[in-house]
ROSE-4610 file (N, C-alpha, C; in Angstrom, 1 decimal, always signed):
// ROSE-4610
residu = [M/M/M/P/P/P/S/S/S/P/P/P/V/V/V/L/L/L/T/T/T/A/A/A/T/T/T/E/E/E/L/L/L/V/V/V/T/T/T/G/G/G/E/E/E/R/R/R/M/M/M/T/T/T/V/V/V/A/A/A/E/E/E/F/F/F/L/L/L/R/R/R/C/C/C/W/W/W/E/E/E/E/E/E/L/L/L/P/P/P/D/D/D/L/L/L/K/K/K/N/N/N/A/A/A/E/E/E/L/L/L/I/I/I/D/D/D/G/G/G/V/V/V/V/V/V/H/H/H/V/V/V/S/S/S/S/S/S/P/P/P/V/V/V/G/G/G/R/R/R/E/E/E/H/H/H/G/G/G/N/N/N/L/L/L/D/D/D/L/L/L/Q/Q/Q/I/I/I/H/H/H/L/L/L/W/W/W/L/L/L/A/A/A/F/F/F/Y/Y/Y/A/A/A/Q/Q/Q/A/A/A/T/T/T/P/P/P/G/G/G/C/C/C/Q/Q/Q/G/G/G/G/G/G/S/S/S/N/N/N/S/S/S/T/T/T/W/W/W/L/L/L/M/M/M/L/L/L/D/D/D/N/N/N/A/A/A/P/P/P/Q/Q/Q/P/P/P/D/D/D/A/A/A/Y/Y/Y/L/L/L/R/R/R/I/I/I/L/L/L/P/P/P/S/S/S/H/H/H/G/G/G/G/G/G/Q/Q/Q/S/S/S/G/G/G/D/D/D/D/D/D/K/K/K/R/R/R/F/F/F/C/C/C/T/T/T/G/G/G/A/A/A/P/P/P/E/E/E/L/L/L/A/A/A/V/V/V/E/E/E/I/I/I/C/C/C/L/L/L/T/T/T/S/S/S/T/T/T/E/E/E/V/V/V/D/D/D/F/F/F/G/G/G/P/P/P/K/K/K/R/R/R/K/K/K/L/L/L/Y/Y/Y/Q/Q/Q/R/R/R/A/A/A/G/G/G/V/V/V/R/R/R/E/E/E/Y/Y/Y/I/I/I/T/T/T/I/I/I/E/E/E/L/L/L/F/F/F/W/W/W/K/K/K/R/R/R/I/I/I/V/V/V/W/W/W/R/R/R/A/A/A/L/L/L/E/E/E/D/D/D/A/A/A/V/V/V/Y/Y/Y/V/V/V/A/A/A/Q/Q/Q/T/T/T/P/P/P/P/P/P/P/P/P/D/D/D/G/G/G/I/I/I/A/A/A/R/R/R/S/S/S/Q/Q/Q/V/V/V/F/F/F/P/P/P/G/G/G/L/L/L/W/W/W/L/L/L/D/D/D/E/E/E/A/A/A/A/A/A/F/F/F/W/W/W/A/A/A/G/G/G/D/D/D/G/G/G/A/A/A/K/K/K/M/M/M/L/L/L/A/A/A/A/A/A/L/L/L/N/N/N/A/A/A/G/G/G/L/L/L/A/A/A/S/S/S/E/E/E/D/D/D/H/H/H/Q/Q/Q/S/S/S/F/F/F/V/V/V/A/A/A/R/R/R/L/L/L/A/A/A/A/A/A/A/A/A/K/K/K]
num = [1/1/1/2/2/2/3/3/3/4/4/4/5/5/5/6/6/6/7/7/7/8/8/8/9/9/9/10/10/10/11/11/11/12/12/12/13/13/13/14/14/14/15/15/15/16/16/16/17/17/17/18/18/18/19/19/19/20/20/20/21/21/21/22/22/22/23/23/23/24/24/24/25/25/25/26/26/26/27/27/27/28/28/28/29/29/29/30/30/30/31/31/31/32/32/32/33/33/33/34/34/34/35/35/35/36/36/36/37/37/37/38/38/38/39/39/39/40/40/40/41/41/41/42/42/42/43/43/43/44/44/44/45/45/45/46/46/46/47/47/47/48/48/48/49/49/49/50/50/50/51/51/51/52/52/52/53/53/53/54/54/54/55/55/55/56/56/56/57/57/57/58/58/58/59/59/59/60/60/60/61/61/61/62/62/62/63/63/63/64/64/64/65/65/65/66/66/66/67/67/67/68/68/68/69/69/69/70/70/70/71/71/71/72/72/72/73/73/73/74/74/74/75/75/75/76/76/76/77/77/77/78/78/78/79/79/79/80/80/80/81/81/81/82/82/82/83/83/83/84/84/84/85/85/85/86/86/86/87/87/87/88/88/88/89/89/89/90/90/90/91/91/91/92/92/92/93/93/93/94/94/94/95/95/95/96/96/96/97/97/97/98/98/98/99/99/99/100/100/100/101/101/101/102/102/102/103/103/103/104/104/104/105/105/105/106/106/106/107/107/107/108/108/108/109/109/109/110/110/110/111/111/111/112/112/112/113/113/113/114/114/114/115/115/115/116/116/116/117/117/117/118/118/118/119/119/119/120/120/120/121/121/121/122/122/122/123/123/123/124/124/124/125/125/125/126/126/126/127/127/127/128/128/128/129/129/129/130/130/130/131/131/131/132/132/132/133/133/133/134/134/134/135/135/135/136/136/136/137/137/137/138/138/138/139/139/139/140/140/140/141/141/141/142/142/142/143/143/143/144/144/144/145/145/145/146/146/146/147/147/147/148/148/148/149/149/149/150/150/150/151/151/151/152/152/152/153/153/153/154/154/154/155/155/155/156/156/156/157/157/157/158/158/158/159/159/159/160/160/160/161/161/161/162/162/162/163/163/163/164/164/164/165/165/165/166/166/166/167/167/167/168/168/168/169/169/169/170/170/170/171/171/171/172/172/172/173/173/173/174/174/174/175/175/175/176/176/176/177/177/177/178/178/178/179/179/179/180/180/180/181/181/181/182/182/182/183/183/183/184/184/184/185/185/185/186/186/186/187/187/187/188/188/188/189/189/189/190/190/190/191/191/191/192/192/192/193/193/193/194/194/194/195/195/195/196/196/196/197/197/197/198/198/198/199/199/199/200/200/200/201/201/201/202/202/202/203/203/203/204/204/204/205/205/205/206/206/206/207/207/207/208/208/208/209/209/209/210/210/210/211/211/211/212/212/212/213/213/213/214/214/214/215/215/215/216/216/216/217/217/217/218/218/218/219/219/219/220/220/220/221/221/221/222/222/222/223/223/223]
x = [+152.8/+152.1/+151.8/+150.1/+149.6/+150.2/+150.0/+150.3/+149.5/+150.0/+149.1/+148.2/+146.9/+145.9/+146.3/+146.3/+146.6/+145.4/+145.6/+144.5/+144.9/+143.8/+144.3/+145.3/+145.2/+146.2/+147.4/+147.9/+149.1/+149.8/+149.0/+149.6/+150.3/+151.5/+152.5/+153.7/+154.5/+155.9/+156.6/+157.2/+158.2/+157.4/+156.3/+155.4/+155.9/+156.0/+156.2/+154.9/+154.5/+153.3/+153.4/+152.3/+152.2/+151.2/+151.1/+150.4/+148.9/+148.5/+147.2/+146.6/+147.7/+147.5/+147.3/+148.4/+148.4/+147.1/+146.7/+145.5/+144.3/+144.2/+143.1/+143.0/+144.4/+144.4/+144.0/+144.7/+144.4/+142.8/+142.1/+140.7/+139.8/+140.4/+139.8/+140.3/+141.0/+141.4/+141.0/+139.7/+139.1/+139.8/+140.3/+141.0/+142.4/+143.1/+144.3/+144.4/+145.1/+145.1/+146.4/+147.5/+148.9/+149.6/+149.7/+150.7/+151.0/+152.1/+152.7/+153.6/+153.4/+154.2/+155.3/+156.6/+157.7/+158.6/+158.8/+159.8/+159.1/+157.8/+157.4/+157.2/+157.7/+157.6/+156.7/+155.9/+154.9/+155.5/+155.2/+155.6/+154.2/+154.1/+152.8/+153.5/+153.0/+153.5/+153.5/+154.3/+153.9/+152.9/+152.1/+151.4/+152.0/+151.5/+152.1/+152.0/+153.2/+153.3/+152.8/+152.8/+152.3/+153.0/+154.3/+155.3/+155.2/+155.1/+154.9/+153.6/+152.7/+151.3/+151.1/+151.8/+151.8/+152.6/+153.8/+154.6/+153.9/+153.3/+152.4/+151.4/+150.5/+149.5/+150.3/+151.5/+152.0/+152.4/+152.9/+153.2/+152.2/+151.2/+149.6/+149.2/+149.3/+148.6/+149.4/+150.9/+151.7/+151.3/+151.4/+151.0/+149.5/+148.8/+147.4/+147.2/+147.8/+147.8/+148.3/+149.5/+150.1/+149.1/+148.8/+147.6/+146.6/+146.0/+144.8/+145.2/+146.5/+146.9/+147.3/+147.5/+148.3/+147.2/+146.4/+145.4/+146.2/+145.7/+146.6/+147.4/+147.5/+148.3/+147.3/+147.8/+146.8/+147.6/+147.5/+148.2/+147.2/+148.1/+147.3/+148.0/+147.5/+148.1/+147.7/+148.8/+148.7/+147.9/+148.0/+147.3/+148.0/+147.5/+148.1/+148.6/+149.7/+149.9/+150.3/+149.8/+150.4/+151.5/+152.7/+153.9/+154.8/+155.2/+155.9/+155.9/+154.5/+154.3/+154.5/+154.3/+154.6/+153.4/+153.1/+151.9/+152.6/+153.3/+154.0/+152.7/+152.8/+151.9/+152.5/+152.8/+153.7/+153.1/+153.7/+152.9/+152.2/+152.8/+152.3/+152.8/+152.2/+152.7/+152.2/+152.5/+152.2/+152.3/+151.3/+151.6/+150.9/+151.4/+150.7/+149.6/+148.5/+147.4/+147.8/+147.3/+147.4/+146.9/+145.7/+145.2/+146.0/+146.9/+147.5/+149.3/+149.5/+150.8/+151.6/+151.0/+151.7/+152.0/+152.8/+153.6/+152.7/+151.8/+151.1/+149.7/+149.1/+147.8/+146.6/+145.7/+144.5/+144.0/+144.0/+142.8/+141.4/+140.7/+139.4/+139.5/+140.6/+140.6/+141.9/+143.1/+144.4/+144.9/+145.9/+147.1/+147.9/+148.3/+149.3/+150.4/+151.5/+152.8/+153.4/+154.0/+154.9/+154.4/+154.1/+153.9/+155.1/+155.3/+156.4/+157.1/+156.5/+157.1/+156.5/+157.3/+156.8/+157.6/+156.9/+157.3/+157.1/+158.1/+158.1/+158.8/+157.9/+158.5/+158.9/+160.0/+161.0/+161.4/+160.7/+161.5/+161.4/+160.2/+160.1/+160.4/+160.2/+160.1/+161.4/+162.4/+163.7/+164.3/+164.5/+165.0/+164.4/+163.1/+162.5/+162.4/+162.2/+162.4/+163.7/+164.8/+166.3/+166.6/+166.1/+166.5/+165.5/+164.7/+164.0/+163.2/+162.3/+161.3/+162.1/+163.2/+164.0/+164.5/+164.8/+165.2/+164.0/+162.9/+161.7/+161.2/+161.3/+161.0/+162.0/+163.0/+164.1/+164.0/+163.5/+163.4/+162.0/+161.1/+160.0/+159.9/+160.7/+161.0/+160.1/+160.0/+159.8/+160.5/+160.2/+161.4/+161.9/+161.2/+161.6/+161.2/+162.2/+161.9/+162.4/+161.4/+161.8/+161.6/+162.6/+162.4/+162.5/+161.6/+161.8/+162.2/+163.2/+164.0/+164.0/+163.1/+162.6/+163.8/+164.6/+165.5/+166.8/+167.1/+168.2/+167.7/+166.2/+165.7/+166.2/+166.3/+166.8/+165.7/+165.7/+165.0/+166.0/+165.7/+166.6/+165.7/+166.0/+165.4/+166.2/+165.7/+166.5/+165.8/+166.6/+166.2/+166.6/+165.9/+166.5/+167.2/+168.6/+169.7/+170.3/+170.0/+170.3/+169.8/+168.6/+167.8/+168.6/+169.2/+169.7/+169.3/+169.1/+168.7/+170.1/+169.8/+171.0/+170.5/+171.0/+170.6/+170.8/+169.8/+170.1/+170.9/+171.6/+172.4/+171.5/+171.6/+170.7/+170.8/+169.8/+169.8/+170.4/+171.2/+171.7/+170.7/+169.6/+168.6/+167.5/+167.7/+166.9/+165.6/+165.2/+164.1/+164.4/+163.9/+164.1/+163.1/+163.6/+162.8/+162.5/+161.3/+161.3/+161.7/+162.3/+162.9/+161.6/+160.7/+159.6/+158.3/+158.3/+156.9/+157.4/+157.6/+158.0/+157.2/+157.6/+156.9/+156.7/+156.9/+156.9/+158.0/+157.8/+158.8/+158.8/+159.8/+159.6/+160.6/+160.0/+160.9/+161.1/+162.3/+162.6/+162.7/+163.2/+163.3/+161.9/+160.9/+159.6/+158.8/+159.1/+158.7/+158.8/+160.3/+160.4/+160.2/+159.8/+159.4/+157.7/+157.1/+155.6/+155.2/+155.8/+155.4/+154.6/+153.3/+152.5/+152.6/+152.5/+152.5/+153.6/+154.8/+156.2/+156.0/+155.6/+155.7/+154.8/+153.7/+152.6/+153.3/+154.0/+154.7/+155.4/+156.6/+157.4/+156.7/+155.5/+155.0/+154.2/+153.5/+152.9/+154.0/+155.3/+156.3/+156.5/+156.6/+156.7/+155.7/+154.5/+153.3/+153.2/+153.8/+153.8/+154.8/+155.8/+156.9/+156.4/+157.5/+157.2/+157.2/+158.1/+158.3/+157.1/+156.4/+155.0/+154.0/+153.8/+152.9/+153.2/+154.5/+154.9/+154.3/+154.5/+154.2/+152.8/+151.9/+150.7/+150.1/+150.8/+150.3/+150.8/+151.9/+152.2/+151.1/+150.7/+149.8/+148.4/+148.2/+147.0/+147.0/+148.1/+148.5/+148.4/+148.8/+148.9/+147.7/+146.5/+145.4/+144.6]
y = [+99.8/+98.6/+99.2/+99.0/+99.6/+99.0/+99.8/+99.4/+98.0/+97.3/+96.1/+96.7/+96.2/+96.4/+96.2/+97.1/+96.9/+97.0/+96.2/+96.2/+96.8/+97.3/+98.1/+97.5/+96.2/+95.3/+95.5/+96.0/+96.4/+97.6/+98.4/+99.7/+99.7/+99.1/+98.7/+99.6/+99.7/+100.3/+99.7/+100.3/+99.9/+99.6/+99.6/+99.4/+100.5/+100.3/+101.2/+101.4/+102.6/+102.9/+104.4/+104.7/+106.3/+106.8/+108.1/+109.0/+108.7/+108.3/+107.9/+106.6/+105.5/+104.3/+104.5/+105.3/+105.4/+106.1/+107.3/+107.6/+106.8/+105.9/+105.0/+103.9/+103.5/+102.5/+103.1/+104.2/+104.9/+105.0/+105.5/+105.6/+104.2/+103.2/+101.7/+101.4/+102.4/+102.0/+103.0/+103.2/+104.1/+104.3/+103.2/+103.2/+103.6/+103.8/+104.2/+105.8/+106.2/+107.8/+108.4/+107.8/+108.2/+107.4/+107.9/+107.3/+108.4/+108.0/+108.8/+108.2/+109.0/+108.6/+109.5/+109.0/+109.7/+109.1/+109.8/+109.3/+107.8/+107.9/+106.4/+105.3/+105.6/+104.5/+104.8/+103.9/+104.3/+104.1/+104.8/+104.7/+105.0/+104.1/+103.8/+104.2/+105.1/+105.6/+104.5/+104.5/+103.6/+104.5/+103.7/+104.3/+105.5/+106.7/+108.1/+107.8/+108.0/+107.7/+109.1/+108.9/+110.2/+111.4/+111.3/+112.4/+113.0/+112.4/+112.9/+113.6/+112.9/+113.8/+115.0/+114.9/+116.2/+117.5/+117.1/+118.2/+118.5/+117.6/+117.8/+118.8/+118.7/+119.8/+121.1/+121.1/+122.4/+123.2/+122.4/+122.9/+123.4/+122.6/+123.1/+124.4/+124.4/+125.6/+127.0/+126.6/+127.8/+128.4/+127.4/+127.9/+128.4/+127.8/+128.2/+129.6/+129.8/+131.3/+132.3/+132.0/+132.8/+133.0/+131.8/+132.0/+133.0/+132.9/+133.7/+135.0/+135.4/+136.9/+137.5/+136.5/+136.9/+136.5/+137.5/+137.4/+137.0/+135.9/+135.7/+134.3/+133.9/+132.8/+131.7/+130.4/+129.2/+128.1/+127.7/+126.2/+125.1/+124.1/+122.7/+121.7/+120.3/+119.4/+118.1/+117.4/+115.8/+116.0/+116.9/+116.9/+116.6/+115.7/+115.3/+116.3/+116.4/+117.4/+116.8/+117.4/+116.8/+117.6/+116.9/+117.7/+117.0/+117.5/+117.0/+115.3/+114.9/+113.5/+112.7/+113.4/+112.7/+113.1/+112.5/+112.7/+112.6/+113.5/+113.7/+114.2/+113.9/+114.2/+115.0/+116.3/+116.8/+116.9/+116.8/+117.0/+118.2/+119.2/+120.6/+121.4/+122.2/+123.3/+124.8/+125.6/+127.0/+127.5/+128.0/+128.5/+130.0/+130.8/+132.0/+131.4/+131.9/+131.4/+131.9/+131.2/+131.5/+132.9/+133.3/+134.5/+136.0/+135.5/+136.6/+136.4/+135.8/+135.7/+134.2/+133.4/+132.2/+131.4/+130.4/+129.6/+128.2/+128.0/+126.6/+126.9/+125.8/+126.1/+124.9/+124.9/+123.9/+123.4/+121.9/+121.3/+120.9/+119.9/+119.9/+119.5/+118.4/+118.1/+118.2/+118.7/+118.6/+119.9/+120.4/+121.5/+121.0/+121.9/+121.2/+122.3/+121.6/+122.5/+122.2/+123.4/+123.2/+124.5/+124.1/+125.2/+126.0/+127.3/+128.0/+127.3/+126.8/+126.0/+124.8/+123.6/+122.4/+122.0/+121.3/+120.8/+119.2/+118.6/+117.2/+116.8/+115.9/+115.6/+114.2/+114.1/+112.9/+111.9/+110.6/+109.6/+108.3/+107.6/+106.6/+106.9/+108.2/+108.6/+109.2/+109.1/+110.0/+109.7/+108.4/+108.2/+108.8/+108.7/+109.2/+110.8/+111.3/+112.9/+113.4/+112.7/+113.4/+113.0/+112.0/+111.6/+112.1/+111.0/+111.3/+112.3/+112.6/+113.8/+114.8/+115.2/+116.4/+116.8/+115.8/+116.0/+116.4/+115.9/+116.3/+117.8/+118.0/+119.5/+120.5/+120.0/+121.1/+121.1/+119.9/+120.0/+120.8/+120.6/+121.4/+122.8/+123.3/+124.6/+125.0/+124.0/+124.5/+125.3/+126.5/+127.5/+127.2/+126.9/+126.4/+125.1/+124.2/+123.1/+122.9/+122.5/+122.5/+120.9/+120.4/+118.9/+119.0/+118.4/+118.4/+117.0/+116.9/+115.6/+115.3/+114.3/+113.9/+113.2/+112.3/+111.7/+112.4/+113.8/+114.5/+115.6/+115.9/+117.2/+118.4/+118.3/+119.4/+119.7/+121.1/+121.6/+122.3/+121.5/+122.1/+122.9/+124.2/+125.1/+125.3/+124.6/+124.9/+125.8/+126.6/+127.7/+127.3/+127.5/+127.3/+128.6/+128.2/+129.0/+128.7/+129.5/+128.8/+127.4/+127.1/+125.9/+124.7/+125.0/+123.9/+124.5/+123.5/+123.7/+123.9/+125.0/+125.3/+125.5/+124.7/+124.7/+126.2/+126.7/+128.1/+128.0/+129.0/+128.9/+129.0/+128.1/+128.4/+129.8/+130.6/+131.9/+132.1/+133.2/+133.2/+133.2/+133.9/+134.1/+132.9/+132.1/+130.9/+131.0/+132.0/+132.4/+132.3/+131.3/+131.0/+132.0/+132.4/+133.4/+133.1/+132.8/+132.6/+133.8/+133.3/+134.3/+134.5/+133.5/+133.7/+134.2/+134.0/+134.4/+135.6/+136.7/+137.7/+137.6/+137.7/+137.6/+136.0/+135.0/+133.8/+133.3/+133.4/+133.2/+131.9/+131.4/+130.1/+130.1/+130.1/+129.8/+128.3/+127.9/+126.6/+125.8/+126.6/+126.0/+126.0/+126.8/+126.6/+125.6/+125.6/+124.2/+123.0/+122.8/+121.4/+121.3/+122.5/+122.3/+122.2/+122.3/+122.2/+123.5/+124.6/+126.0/+126.8/+126.6/+127.2/+128.7/+129.4/+130.6/+131.3/+130.8/+131.3/+131.2/+130.0/+130.0/+131.1/+131.5/+132.4/+133.8/+134.1/+135.3/+135.5/+134.7/+134.9/+135.0/+134.4/+134.5/+135.8/+136.1/+137.7/+138.7/+138.7/+139.7/+139.6/+138.5/+138.3/+139.2/+139.0/+139.4/+140.8/+141.4/+142.9/+143.6/+142.8/+143.5/+144.2/+145.2/+146.1/+145.0/+144.0/+143.2/+142.5/+142.1/+141.4/+142.4/+143.5/+144.3/+144.7/+145.0/+145.2/+144.0/+142.6/+141.6/+141.5/+141.9/+141.8/+142.7/+143.9/+144.9/+144.3/+143.9/+143.3/+142.2/+141.4/+140.2/+141.0/+141.9/+142.7/+143.3/+143.8/+144.5/+143.5/+142.2/+141.3/+140.6/+140.8/+140.0/+140.7]
z = [+27.1/+27.6/+28.9/+29.3/+30.4/+31.6/+32.8/+34.1/+34.4/+35.3/+35.8/+36.7/+36.9/+37.8/+39.3/+40.0/+41.4/+42.2/+43.4/+44.3/+45.5/+46.3/+47.4/+48.6/+48.6/+49.5/+49.1/+47.9/+47.5/+47.8/+48.7/+49.1/+50.3/+50.1/+51.4/+50.8/+52.1/+51.9/+51.1/+50.0/+49.1/+47.9/+47.8/+46.5/+45.4/+44.2/+43.1/+42.5/+42.2/+41.4/+41.1/+40.3/+39.7/+40.7/+40.7/+41.6/+41.5/+40.2/+39.9/+40.5/+40.5/+41.1/+42.4/+43.2/+44.5/+44.8/+44.6/+44.9/+44.8/+43.8/+43.6/+44.7/+44.9/+46.1/+47.3/+47.6/+48.9/+49.0/+48.0/+48.3/+48.6/+48.3/+48.6/+50.0/+50.7/+52.1/+53.1/+53.3/+54.0/+55.7/+56.2/+57.2/+57.5/+56.3/+56.2/+56.3/+57.2/+57.3/+56.9/+56.9/+56.5/+55.4/+54.5/+53.5/+52.3/+51.9/+51.0/+49.8/+48.7/+47.5/+47.1/+47.2/+47.0/+46.0/+45.0/+44.0/+43.3/+43.3/+42.8/+44.0/+45.1/+46.2/+47.3/+47.6/+48.6/+50.0/+50.8/+52.3/+53.3/+54.0/+55.0/+56.2/+57.2/+58.3/+59.5/+60.4/+61.5/+62.4/+63.4/+64.3/+64.8/+65.1/+65.8/+67.4/+68.0/+69.5/+70.0/+71.6/+72.4/+72.1/+72.3/+72.0/+70.5/+69.6/+68.3/+68.1/+68.7/+68.8/+69.4/+70.7/+71.6/+70.7/+70.1/+69.4/+68.1/+67.5/+66.4/+66.8/+67.6/+68.2/+68.3/+69.1/+69.3/+68.0/+66.9/+65.7/+64.9/+64.9/+64.5/+65.0/+66.3/+66.9/+66.5/+66.5/+66.3/+65.0/+64.0/+62.4/+62.4/+63.0/+62.9/+63.5/+64.6/+65.2/+64.2/+63.5/+62.7/+61.6/+61.0/+59.7/+60.1/+61.4/+61.5/+61.7/+62.0/+62.0/+60.8/+59.9/+58.4/+57.6/+57.0/+56.0/+54.6/+54.0/+52.7/+53.1/+54.1/+54.5/+55.1/+54.8/+55.1/+55.7/+56.7/+57.1/+57.2/+57.3/+57.3/+57.9/+58.1/+58.8/+58.1/+57.9/+57.3/+56.0/+55.2/+53.8/+52.9/+52.0/+50.8/+49.7/+49.2/+48.1/+46.9/+45.8/+44.3/+44.0/+44.1/+44.1/+43.1/+41.9/+40.9/+40.9/+40.4/+40.3/+41.5/+42.8/+44.0/+44.8/+45.9/+46.8/+48.3/+48.8/+50.0/+51.0/+52.3/+53.3/+54.3/+54.1/+55.5/+56.7/+57.8/+59.1/+59.3/+58.9/+58.9/+57.6/+57.3/+56.2/+56.4/+55.8/+55.8/+54.2/+53.6/+52.4/+52.3/+51.1/+50.9/+49.7/+50.1/+49.2/+47.6/+46.7/+45.3/+44.9/+45.7/+45.3/+45.9/+46.8/+47.4/+46.9/+45.6/+45.3/+45.5/+46.2/+46.6/+45.3/+45.7/+44.6/+44.4/+45.5/+45.0/+44.6/+44.2/+43.7/+44.2/+43.7/+44.3/+43.1/+43.1/+42.4/+43.2/+42.7/+43.2/+44.9/+44.9/+46.5/+47.0/+46.3/+46.8/+46.6/+47.4/+47.1/+46.2/+45.0/+44.1/+44.1/+43.8/+43.6/+45.0/+45.7/+47.0/+47.9/+49.3/+50.2/+50.4/+50.8/+51.3/+52.3/+53.3/+54.5/+54.6/+55.1/+55.5/+56.7/+57.4/+58.8/+58.9/+59.2/+59.6/+60.9/+61.8/+63.2/+62.8/+63.1/+62.8/+63.9/+63.9/+64.6/+63.9/+63.6/+62.8/+61.4/+60.8/+59.4/+59.2/+60.2/+59.8/+58.5/+58.3/+57.1/+55.8/+55.8/+54.7/+54.7/+55.9/+56.1/+55.8/+56.0/+55.7/+54.5/+53.8/+52.3/+51.3/+50.8/+49.5/+49.7/+51.0/+51.2/+51.1/+51.8/+51.8/+50.3/+49.7/+48.2/+47.3/+47.5/+46.9/+47.2/+48.5/+48.9/+48.3/+48.1/+47.7/+46.3/+45.4/+44.0/+43.5/+44.4/+44.4/+44.7/+45.5/+45.8/+47.2/+48.1/+49.4/+49.9/+50.3/+50.5/+52.0/+52.8/+54.4/+54.6/+55.2/+55.7/+57.1/+57.9/+59.4/+59.7/+60.5/+61.0/+62.5/+63.1/+64.6/+64.8/+65.4/+65.6/+67.1/+67.2/+68.7/+69.5/+68.7/+69.2/+69.9/+69.0/+69.4/+70.2/+70.3/+70.8/+70.1/+68.8/+67.9/+66.9/+66.6/+65.5/+64.4/+63.3/+62.1/+61.3/+61.1/+60.1/+58.9/+57.6/+56.3/+55.5/+54.9/+53.9/+52.5/+51.4/+50.0/+49.6/+49.3/+48.8/+47.5/+46.5/+45.1/+45.0/+45.3/+45.1/+45.8/+46.9/+47.7/+49.2/+50.1/+51.5/+52.3/+53.1/+54.0/+55.3/+56.3/+57.7/+58.4/+58.9/+59.3/+60.9/+61.0/+62.4/+63.6/+64.7/+65.6/+66.4/+66.5/+67.0/+68.4/+68.7/+70.0/+71.3/+70.7/+71.8/+71.9/+71.0/+71.1/+70.3/+69.6/+68.9/+67.5/+67.0/+65.4/+64.7/+63.5/+62.8/+61.3/+60.8/+59.3/+58.4/+57.3/+56.5/+55.4/+55.2/+54.3/+54.9/+56.1/+56.8/+58.0/+57.4/+58.8/+59.8/+60.9/+62.3/+62.8/+62.1/+62.5/+63.2/+64.6/+65.3/+66.4/+66.7/+67.4/+68.6/+69.8/+71.0/+71.2/+70.8/+70.8/+72.0/+73.2/+74.5/+75.0/+74.7/+75.1/+74.4/+73.1/+72.4/+73.0/+73.4/+74.0/+75.3/+76.1/+77.4/+77.6/+76.3/+76.3/+77.0/+76.9/+77.6/+76.5/+76.3/+75.6/+75.4/+76.9/+77.1/+76.6/+76.9/+76.1/+74.7/+74.2/+72.8/+72.0/+72.6/+72.2/+72.5/+73.5/+73.7/+72.6/+72.3/+71.2/+69.9/+69.7/+68.4/+68.2/+69.4/+69.5/+69.2/+69.8/+69.5/+68.1/+67.5/+65.9/+65.3/+65.6/+64.9/+65.0/+66.0/+66.5/+65.8/+65.2/+64.6/+63.3/+63.0/+61.8/+60.5/+60.6/+59.5/+59.2/+60.2/+59.9/+59.3/+59.8/+59.4/+57.9/+57.7/+56.2/+55.3/+55.7/+55.2/+54.8/+56.0/+55.5/+54.6/+54.7/+53.7/+52.3/+52.0/+50.8/+50.3/+51.1/+51.0/+50.3/+51.1/+50.7/+49.3/+49.0/+47.8/+46.6/+47.0/+45.8/+45.4/+46.4/+46.0/+44.9]
């Protein structure tokens, strides 16, 4: 039996629909910027607050700087992904391009599959980010999943181990280091303090490391 015809006004949190229905309804709502389909359920985000927006910018600058220094890598913000019959919209992501051996793909408009790293800034979306979205990312093979938790002022960096997310132990020196993207280093104290200069110093140290140079060489060889 065919699915009932849905109208754009039905794109509300809790509505159940297919990816095709979701994307069609979203196209009819040009003023709607943030919406996701997770396990067949629509989630429409609340308005983004000042603190969320500030941290969002810091994360995007951090990932963008790394991507610019690492040919074969690409970052993005609030882009819809077609992932296992879902349409998540991570706050930020970093991926290895398909041309350089990455695990994701491209269709005409969207990235497909899963990025190697996804970031979510959690406040009003915490229930989704820690529940169905975390399970989706794990199932789809997002290799690292970072949650920026505003309420607790905490960053949790998870890595896939045997297809299950394992939270990484906080580093003694306060500098978190990616396992998938060598040289992607984050000074967590500087991040929470909004100290861009210290964040950039830590990242530059990572970019100058032998591990990052070897990674760049591997990406070039894979092209």
